[in-house]
Each structure stands twice: as structure tokens, then as C-alpha cells.
N, C-alpha and C positions, 0 to 999 in steps of 0.2 A: 472495620475490625468489632459491629456490632455494638458502638457507641450508646445509650442511653438516659433515660432523665438520673439524677441526682448519684449518676456515680454505675447505673447499672450498666449489665450488657447483656445484646442477645443471643440466648444459643441454635446457633446455626451446623445442622451434620453437611458434610460440604456434596457441593451439587446434589443437594436434595429441596433447597430453599430460595426463594429470591430477598437479593441484601443489596442497595441499589441508591445511589442516589442521583439527584438532579436538582438544576437551578433555573431560577426562575428573578428575571430581570425589570417589578413590577412597579417602575418610577412612577407611574401615573398614578399611585397608590399611594393613601395617605399613613401615618404611621399608625393612627387612634385605629386605622381600618384594617392592619395585619390579621387580624380572627379570619377574617373570610377566606386569604389564602390556605388555613390549617382544614377552613371547611370544603375548601372546592378539593382537594388532595382525601382527605377522607373521605367524600361521598365518591370522588372517581374510583380508588380501590373496594370501598365497600359495597359498590353497585357494579363491578365485576365480578365480585364474590360470590352477590347473588346470582351467579349463573350456576352456582355449583348448590346456592341451600337458601331458604327464602328466611330461613334463622341471622341474619347478619345484619348486625346493628352498629350504631358507631357510640362506642361508652366516652363520652364526654371528656377532656375536651376532641383528645383522634384517635382513640385507642378500635381497632375492631375487631369484634366480638363473633363469636355465634355461641347462641344459647349465652349461659355462663363463663364461655373459658373466649380466653386471645389468643387468634391467629396472626393474630400483626400489627406492631409499631412504629408507632411516628416522631423522631425530632425534627423539627423545625428550629432551622436560627434562621434570625432575617437580619439584615443589616439597613443597618437609617442611614439619607443620606437629607440629611434638614428635618426637615417634615415629613419626606414621602420616603416610600422604602426602595432603597436603592438595590437591594440583591434578596434574595430569600432560596435558603437552602436547603431542601429536603430528604430525610434518610431515612431509609424501610426498611422494616422485615414484613416479609408474609413468609406464614409455615404451609409447605407446598409439599412437600412429597416424605417429610421426614413422620418417621411411623411411630417413637422412641424420643421421649426427649427426658436430661437428668440430670438440671441445672437446677438451683431453689426455685426456682419461677414457680408460683403458683399454681398454673391454668393455661396449661400451653395448651390449644388444638393444633391440627392440618388439615388442609385438605383432604390428603390418602385416608386419616382418621374417622371424614366425614362420609367420603364418599365410596370406601375403600379402594378404590384404583388410582394409579397416578396421572398425572398433571400436565401439560409441558408449559414449561415454566415462561420459555422465552416467548410461546404464542400471549402468556398471561398479560408479561409482560411491557408489549406490543399493544395490545388493550386496558393496560391502565395507562398508559402513555398516553394513547390517545384519548380518552378520556380525560385525561385533566388537561390536555393542550385546547378539547370541546368547550368543559368548563370555565381556561383560560379566560375563550375564547368570550363566553356568555358576559364575565366578570369584567374583562376589559369595553363589552358593549355598554355596563352597564347596568343589569339587568341584576344585580344584589340580590331582590325580594325572593325570585326563582330562589336561586340558589341556597337562604338562609331560609325559604319552607321544605326544602326538601331535606337541607339538612337536621332540621325541626323533625319534620318526619319520622330520620330515621335513629332518631335517637331512640341508646340501651334502655330498658325500663321509662318509657317515656310516658308508658301509662299505669295508674297504682301506684299505691303505699309501698314504700323500702326503707330499709336500713340503710342509714348513711351516720359516718363518724366527723366530728370536727374537734377543735379543742377543746370544746366544753362537752364531751359527752358523745354518745348513741344519740341519736334518738327518729322519727321515722318520720317518712316529707315526700310527695310527689312532687315529677320537674312541673314548674309553670313555663317557664324558656331558656335560652340562649339565648341571651343580650349582644349586641354588636357586635361588643367589645369584650366578648368571650368569659361572663361571668355568667355561674351556672345560677338560677333561681328558683328555690325550692319553696313547697310549702307545708311548712309541718302539720301533726294532726290538733294541733290549737290555732289554725287559722296563721299561727306567723310566717311572714316571709321571709325567710335567709336567701342572703344573696353571695357569691364565695367563686374569687378566681381560686385557677388551678393549683393542687397544693393544700387549699385551706381545707377540703373536704375530701373522706375515700366513701367510697361506694363501700356496705358491707356484703359481700358475694357470699 
């Protein structure tokens, strides 16, 4: 149904894009570590889309961007079992072969708009799921540093100073890091360190 954050919906022309959900049962993972699941899913999609462009990045926490435009949205819902994660359901929308967008979404883009040729949706789906499987195995083996290093390197606007907006207004800042619990750490032009959870700060595009 194209369910998104805060009641938003995902526009998708019939049989043109990928819209899919999958479930993981990471019962070995503590609830406080749940952001690592967001990282492996977004990395898997980002690295698959790298086959079409070298300008694909992850906009914190898990949107996939081409330049300043959104090519993929991910919604992750975790069910906790005590202090562990019992189940992780991920819903994914990737724009593949849609040439025009008509919703109020500000900045959609698709693979066909980047490459000017159609792509095989089922092949992309299979490759994304294979990459998730491989990253999940790395996570099970405990190599979290490998995952987080790749995630940090893939971040949208990881270099330079850019505009952001929080509850107090707009400011210029650069990304310092994304912490293990998902906090985005910025340093503004005055040198002040600012930490944000999702929805507490916006990128100004």
C-alpha cells in the first residue's frame, strides 16, 4: 500500500518499480543495537544501485539518494522480545522504470531517468535480497565495525558544510558521524556539536 513515515505514501506506477517487504528474525541482537539492521538494509540497496551510478548515497537514516533526489524509501518496524529483537519487518520502495512522477513528493528519481534505459526489476530484487543475506551473515558473525564503516562512507553529504533545520531554525553544519544507536552527530560553523534522533533535524535540499 506504499505506507511511509508520518502517514506519507509512496507513488508507484503499476509494474514499473519495486515494492516489497521481507522479514528477519534477529533474535541474537539486543534492542539497543537495532539501528544496525537499518544500516545493512540501506547498504544492500545502495550497493546494488551503485551498478547504475557512482552518485548513490544513503541519506540518514536510510533513504537512498541519487545526487539530491530520492530513489528509494525504506520503512523498518522492529518487534521487541524483552531486551532482544524478535522480528524486523522492512518495507522497501525502489523507483526503477517510472519515467514521470505526479505526487507531491518533492524530489523523486528513478533508474530509468538516470540511465535512459529500462532495467529488470526481478533481477534487481534478487540481487538486493542476496546482498541483504550476505550482510546479515556478517552481522551474525559479529563484524559490526565492517558494517558501520561502510555505512559512514556511504552517507549523503558526508563531506563539507550544508544547511540543516531543527526546532530552533536553520544552520550550517558538517556530519561528524552516525552513532551506533542512530544519532546523527553534526558540528556547526561555531564548532558546536549537535546530536539528533530521526525527525529532530531536516536536511535542507
